[in-house]
C-alpha positions as CSV (number, residue, x, y, z in Angstrom):
1,S,4.9,7.6,-5.1
2,T,6.8,5.9,-2.2
3,L,3.9,6.5,0.3
4,H,1.5,4.6,-2.0
5,Y,3.7,2.0,-3.6
6,G,6.6,1.5,-1.2
7,Q,10.1,1.7,-2.7
8,A,9.7,3.2,-6.2
9,E,11.2,5.6,-8.6
10,P,10.1,9.3,-8.1
11,G,7.4,10.9,-10.1
12,G,3.9,10.0,-11.3
13,I,1.9,10.9,-8.2
14,V,1.2,14.4,-7.0
15,N,-1.1,13.8,-4.1
16,V,-2.3,10.7,-2.2
17,V,-5.5,10.9,-0.1
18,R,-5.8,8.0,2.3
19,K,-9.2,6.8,3.3
20,K,-10.3,8.7,6.4
21,P,-13.1,8.0,8.9
22,Q,-16.6,9.1,7.8
23,N,-19.6,10.2,9.8
24,N,-21.8,7.3,8.9
25,E,-21.4,3.6,10.0
26,F,-20.6,0.9,7.4
27,A,-18.9,-2.4,6.9
28,N,-17.7,-3.6,3.6
29,L,-16.1,-7.0,2.8
30,E,-14.8,-7.9,-0.6
31,I,-13.4,-11.3,-1.6
32,G,-12.3,-12.3,-5.1
33,G,-9.9,-14.1,-7.3
34,G,-8.9,-14.9,-10.8
35,N,-6.5,-16.7,-13.0
36,L,-2.8,-17.3,-12.3
37,G,-3.6,-17.9,-8.6
38,R,-5.1,-14.5,-8.0
39,E,-6.8,-14.1,-4.6
40,Y,-7.8,-11.0,-2.5
41,A,-9.9,-10.1,0.5
42,N,-10.6,-6.5,1.7
43,L,-12.4,-5.3,4.8
44,D,-13.4,-1.7,5.5
45,L,-15.1,-0.9,8.8
46,N,-16.3,2.6,9.8
47,G,-18.1,3.9,12.9
48,Q,-18.2,6.2,15.9
49,A,-16.3,5.7,19.0
50,P,-18.6,4.1,21.7
51,F,-17.8,6.7,24.3
52,T,-18.3,9.9,22.3
53,E,-19.9,11.2,19.0
54,D,-17.0,13.5,18.3
55,I,-14.6,10.7,17.3
56,N,-15.0,8.5,14.1
57,L,-12.9,5.4,13.7
58,R,-12.0,3.4,10.5
59,L,-10.2,0.1,9.9
60,V,-9.0,-1.0,6.5
61,M,-7.5,-4.5,6.1
62,A,-6.4,-6.3,3.0
63,D,-4.8,-9.6,1.9
64,D,-3.7,-9.6,-1.7
65,G,-1.9,-12.3,-3.6
66,Q,-1.0,-13.9,-6.9
67,E,0.9,-17.1,-7.6
68,D,2.2,-16.1,-11.1
69,A,2.7,-12.6,-12.3
70,G,5.2,-12.9,-15.2
71,E,8.8,-12.6,-14.0
72,I,7.7,-12.8,-10.3
73,H,5.6,-15.3,-8.5
74,D,4.2,-15.9,-5.0
75,L,3.3,-12.3,-4.7
76,H,1.7,-11.7,-1.3
77,K,0.8,-8.3,0.3
78,Q,-1.0,-7.6,3.5
79,L,-2.3,-4.3,4.9
80,V,-3.6,-3.1,8.3
81,A,-4.6,0.6,8.4
82,P,-6.5,2.0,11.4
83,S,-7.4,5.7,11.5
84,A,-9.4,8.1,13.7
85,T,-10.9,11.6,13.3
86,W,-11.6,13.8,16.3
87,N,-13.9,16.7,15.6
88,I,-12.6,19.0,18.4
89,S,-15.0,21.8,17.4
90,S,-17.1,22.7,14.4
91,N,-14.0,24.4,12.8
92,T,-11.2,22.1,14.1
93,S,-10.4,18.4,13.5
94,L,-7.5,16.1,14.2
95,N,-6.9,13.1,11.9
96,L,-4.6,10.2,13.0
97,G,-3.6,7.2,10.9
98,Y,-1.3,4.3,10.9
99,E,-0.5,1.9,8.1
100,Y,1.4,-1.3,8.1
101,Q,2.1,-3.2,4.9
102,R,4.0,-6.4,4.4
103,S,5.0,-7.5,0.9
104,E,6.7,-10.7,-0.2
105,L,7.6,-12.0,-3.7
106,T,9.9,-14.4,-5.5
107,W,11.5,-13.5,-8.8
108,D,12.2,-15.9,-11.6
109,S,15.9,-16.6,-11.4
110,D,15.8,-18.7,-14.6
111,Q,14.8,-15.7,-16.7
112,E,17.0,-15.5,-19.8
113,I,19.2,-12.4,-20.0
114,F,21.3,-13.3,-23.1
115,R,19.9,-15.7,-25.6
116,P,22.1,-18.6,-26.8
117,Y,23.8,-18.2,-30.2
118,E,24.2,-21.4,-32.1
119,D,27.0,-23.5,-30.6
120,I,29.2,-20.5,-29.9
121,F,27.5,-19.0,-26.8
122,P,25.3,-21.0,-24.4
123,G,23.3,-18.0,-23.1
124,V,23.1,-16.6,-19.6
125,N,20.1,-16.6,-17.2
126,L,19.6,-14.3,-14.2
127,K,20.7,-17.0,-11.8
128,D,24.1,-17.3,-13.5
129,A,24.6,-13.6,-13.7
130,S,23.7,-12.9,-10.0
131,K,24.8,-15.9,-8.0
132,H,24.8,-14.1,-4.7
133,A,21.3,-12.6,-5.1
134,R,18.5,-14.2,-3.1
135,P,15.4,-15.0,-5.2
136,D,12.9,-13.6,-2.7
137,F,12.1,-10.1,-1.6
138,T,10.3,-9.0,1.6
139,T,9.4,-5.5,2.8
140,D,7.8,-4.2,6.0
141,F,6.3,-0.7,5.5
142,N,5.1,1.5,8.4
143,L,3.5,5.0,8.0
144,F,2.1,7.2,10.7
145,N,0.4,10.5,9.9
146,A,-1.3,13.2,12.0
147,E,-3.1,16.2,10.5
148,L,-4.6,19.1,12.5
149,S,-7.1,21.3,10.4
150,H,-8.7,24.6,11.5
151,Y,-11.1,26.6,9.3
152,F,-11.1,30.3,10.0
153,D,-13.9,30.8,7.4
154,S,-15.0,29.2,4.1
155,D,-12.0,30.7,2.3
156,W,-9.2,30.3,4.8
157,H,-7.9,27.3,6.7
158,L,-4.7,26.1,8.4
159,D,-3.4,22.5,8.1
160,A,-0.5,21.2,10.1
161,K,0.7,17.7,9.0
162,Y,3.2,15.2,10.3
163,F,4.4,12.0,8.7
164,W,6.7,9.3,9.9
165,H,7.7,6.5,7.5
166,R,9.9,3.5,8.0
167,E,10.5,0.7,5.5
168,E,12.8,-2.4,5.8
169,R,13.7,-4.3,2.7
170,L,15.3,-7.7,2.4
171,G,16.4,-9.0,-0.9
172,I,16.5,-7.5,-4.4
173,R,13.4,-6.3,-6.0
174,T,13.2,-6.7,-9.8
175,S,9.8,-5.2,-10.3
176,S,7.0,-3.4,-8.4
177,E,5.2,-5.2,-5.6
178,A,2.4,-2.7,-5.3
179,M,-1.0,-3.9,-4.1
180,L,-2.9,-5.2,-7.1
181,H,-6.1,-3.8,-5.8
182,T,-5.2,-0.1,-5.3
183,D,-8.6,1.3,-4.3
184,T,-8.2,-0.5,-0.9
185,L,-6.1,2.5,0.2
186,I,-7.2,5.4,-1.8
187,D,-10.5,7.2,-1.8
188,Y,-10.7,8.3,-5.4
189,S,-13.8,10.5,-4.8
190,E,-11.5,12.8,-2.7
191,L,-8.7,13.1,-5.3
192,G,-8.7,16.4,-7.2
């Protein structure tokens, strides 16, 4: 769950398959928007390395934002994810990938926690209850992965995987800041 959404409660996701380089060349650009200040742009480039046919390269980039999302606003998330696949032999391949995400949001500090009760109790909002909490939240997320696969035959193969993850958070998050357009990162056709 953390690998896909950043800081999150455990559970709910069993396996995440990132988009990997393919054998064919393509370029996809998607731009869109909607109500409440919704805007997004996604770029997906795939091709072979210019110096050899054994290495395929892929670059996925995204910029995703929304001005108003209920209790949070000014939600902005950016992604850069280059990856490479080296087909060392017909049975062996090496996949390398790096992912950088930056996420920013501001939560509504005027949100009511306790409602006023007649003239006895004036009520309390989030700003009054957490005076030292900053209203904005920022996270920088880095993920590097390497995977070596060797197929002995159609029934047996060996995978060696390495992941390195680093995330810096600044502020208090009151709700999820996951990308609103999740198929930017995940290839759903490869999920089992």
